[in-house]
C-alpha positions in Angstrom: -7.8 2.9 -2.2 -9.4 4.7 -5.1 -12.8 6.5 -5.4 -13.1 8.3 -2.0 -13.7 11.7 -3.6 -16.0 10.5 -6.2 -18.0 8.5 -3.6 -18.6 11.7 -1.6 -19.4 13.9 -4.6 -22.0 11.3 -5.8 -23.7 11.8 -2.4 -23.6 15.6 -2.4 -20.9 15.6 0.3 -17.5 17.3 0.4 -14.6 15.2 -0.8 -13.1 15.0 2.6 -16.2 13.0 3.7 -15.1 10.4 1.3 -11.6 10.2 2.7 -13.1 9.8 6.2 -15.2 6.9 4.9 -12.2 5.5 3.1 -10.2 5.5 6.4 -12.9 3.4 8.0 -12.8 1.0 5.2 -9.0 0.7 5.6 -9.4 -0.1 9.3 -12.0 -2.8 8.6 -9.8 -4.3 5.8 -6.8 -4.6 8.1 -9.0 -6.7 10.4 -10.3 -8.8 7.5 -6.8 -9.4 6.1 -5.6 -10.5 9.4 -8.5 -12.9 9.8 -7.8 -14.3 6.3 -4.2 -15.1 7.1 -2.8 -12.4 4.7 0.8 -11.7 5.7 1.4 -8.3 3.9 -1.2 -5.7 3.0 -0.1 -2.5 1.2 -2.5 0.4 0.9 -2.0 3.3 -1.6 -3.1 6.3 0.3 -1.4 9.3 -1.4 0.7 9.3 -4.6 3.4 11.8 -5.5 1.1 13.1 -8.2 -1.7 13.7 -5.6 0.1 17.0 -4.6 -1.7 18.5 -7.6 -5.0 18.3 -5.8 -6.5 21.4 -4.2 -4.6 22.5 -1.2 -7.5 22.2 1.2 -8.1 18.6 0.2 -4.4 17.8 0.6 -4.2 19.5 4.0 -7.3 17.6 5.2 -5.8 14.3 4.0 -2.6 14.9 5.9 -4.4 15.8 9.1 -6.6 12.7 8.7 -3.6 10.5 8.1 -1.8 11.8 11.2 -4.9 11.4 13.3 -5.4 7.8 12.3 -1.7 7.0 12.9 -2.1 8.3 16.5 -5.4 6.6 17.1 -4.6 3.2 15.5 -1.1 2.5 16.7 -2.1 1.1 20.1 -4.6 -1.2 18.4 -2.0 -2.4 16.0 0.4 -3.2 18.8 -2.4 -5.1 20.7 -3.2 -7.1 17.5 0.4 -7.8 16.5 0.2 -5.6 13.4 3.4 -4.1 12.1 3.0 -0.7 10.3 5.4 0.7 7.7 5.0 3.8 5.7 6.4 3.8 2.1 7.4 6.9 0.1 9.1 10.2 0.6 9.1 12.0 3.9 10.9 15.2 3.1 7.8 16.9 1.8 5.6 15.9 4.8 5.0 18.1 7.8 7.4 17.5 10.7 4.5 16.5 13.0 3.3 13.9 10.5 6.8 12.5 10.1 7.1 12.3 13.9 3.8 10.4 14.1 5.0 8.0 11.3 8.3 7.3 13.1 6.5 6.7 16.4 4.0 4.3 14.8 6.7 2.4 13.0 8.8 2.1 16.2 5.9 1.1 18.4 4.7 -1.7 16.0 8.1 -3.0 14.8 7.7 -6.3 16.6 4.3 -7.1 15.1 4.3 -10.5 13.3 0.7 -11.3 12.6 0.3 -8.8 9.7 2.5 -6.3 8.0 0.5 -3.3 6.9 2.3 -0.9 4.5 0.8 2.5 3.7 2.2 4.4 0.7 2.2 8.2 1.2 3.8 10.6 -1.2 4.8 7.5 -3.2 5.8 7.0 -6.8 7.0 3.7 -8.2 9.1 5.4 -10.9 10.7 7.8 -8.5 11.5 4.9 -6.1 13.3 3.1 -8.9 15.2 6.2 -9.9 16.3 6.8 -6.3 17.6 3.2 -6.1 19.3 3.4 -9.4 21.1 6.6 -8.4 22.9 4.8 -5.6 23.2 1.3 -7.0 26.6 -0.3 -7.4 27.6 -3.0 -9.9 26.9 -5.6 -7.1 23.3 -4.3 -6.9 22.5 -4.9 -10.6 20.8 -8.2 -10.2 17.0 -8.6 -9.7 17.3 -9.8 -6.2 20.0 -7.3 -5.1 18.3 -4.3 -6.8 14.9 -5.3 -5.3 16.4 -5.4 -1.9 18.1 -2.0 -2.5 14.8 -0.5 -3.6 13.1 -1.9 -0.5 15.7 -0.3 1.8 15.5 3.1 0.1 11.7 3.1 -0.1 10.7 2.0 3.4 13.8 1.2 5.4 13.7 -2.6 5.3 16.1 -5.1 3.8 13.3 -7.4 2.7 12.1 -7.2 -0.9 8.3 -7.9 -1.1 7.0 -8.8 -4.6 3.2 -8.2 -4.9 1.1 -11.4 -5.4 -2.3 -9.7 -5.9 -3.1 -6.1 -6.7 -6.7 -5.0 -6.2 -7.7 -1.7 -7.8 -11.1 -0.1 -6.7 -13.0 2.7 -8.2 -13.5 1.3 -11.7 -10.1 2.3 -13.0 -7.8 -0.2 -14.9 -4.3 1.1 -14.4 -1.4 0.8 -12.0 -1.1 4.6 -11.4 2.7 4.4 -10.6 2.2 1.9 -7.7 4.9 -0.6 -6.8 6.0 -1.0 -10.4 9.0 -3.1 -9.8 7.2 -5.2 -7.2 4.2 -5.8 -9.4 6.2 -7.4 -12.2 4.2 -10.7 -11.8 1.3 -9.5 -9.7 -2.1 -10.8 -10.5 -4.5 -7.9 -11.1 -8.1 -7.5 -9.9 -10.2 -4.5 -10.9 -13.2 -3.9 -8.7 -15.9 -1.4 -9.9 -16.9 -0.2 -6.4 -15.5 2.9 -4.9 -13.1 2.3 -2.0 -15.6 3.3 0.8 -17.9 0.6 -0.4 -15.2 -2.1 -0.6 -15.9 -4.7 2.1 -15.0 -8.2 3.2 -17.2 -9.8 0.5 -15.3 -7.9 -2.3 -12.0 -8.9 -0.7 -13.0 -12.5 -0.4 -14.1 -12.6 -4.0 -10.7 -11.2 -5.1 -8.9 -13.8 -3.0 -11.0 -16.6 -4.4 -10.4 -15.5 -8.0 -6.7 -15.2 -7.2 -6.6 -18.8 -5.8 -8.1 -20.1 -9.1 -5.4 -18.5 -11.3 -2.3 -20.5 -12.5 0.8 -18.4 -11.9 3.5 -19.5 -14.4 6.0 -16.6 -14.1 7.0 -17.0 -17.7 7.3 -20.7 -17.5 4.9 -23.6 -18.2 4.3 -24.7 -14.6 3.0 -23.1 -11.4 6.3 -22.9 -9.5 7.7 -19.4 -9.4 11.4 -18.6 -9.7 13.2 -17.8 -6.5 13.2 -14.1 -7.2 9.4 -14.0 -7.5 8.6 -15.6 -4.2 6.8 -13.5 -1.6 6.0 -14.1 2.0 
């Protein structure tokens, strides 16, 4: 979800206007993903390094995130969407953590689409946290991936990434789901996130469908540890 601030600045607007527009894009993309039969959609909303941004912008982002959690939870329940928040919670305001926990509990039974939103998230930090508590039995790819998933977002299910779409014209992972993206297909889209729409999403899905995924081998069958739902 990259490019919100730059999108606003290019239009002579405050950066928070870009984040508002980006939230609307996220809402629309959830609907589109559900219509396209996507099973898991993960949105990178706020990285651990984003705390370096100006305090007013960070505060506005956190207020916006809580507001949308409160307003969208009922719609998620109605549409069978499960919502999970990835990342640390000890640095978030108590009222935001309460909203997160409420949204997760209310949508836990959703089965049509699993939406994961990464907030105060760092792929490197997540790996370090898992490594700190790993036992010898955890030191296989499958077991460590499951441990990482439990530590990161309270689920026993490891979810390798099939397709990563990066907006905003940047060409890097920016510390996002580093373990899970080991064999992800990458798509770099030059438009800013507020301008990302169903047509861009469809183009990325169509390009992904044309790629041959070999997972280090010579065929297109992935090893068991690389399968995702």
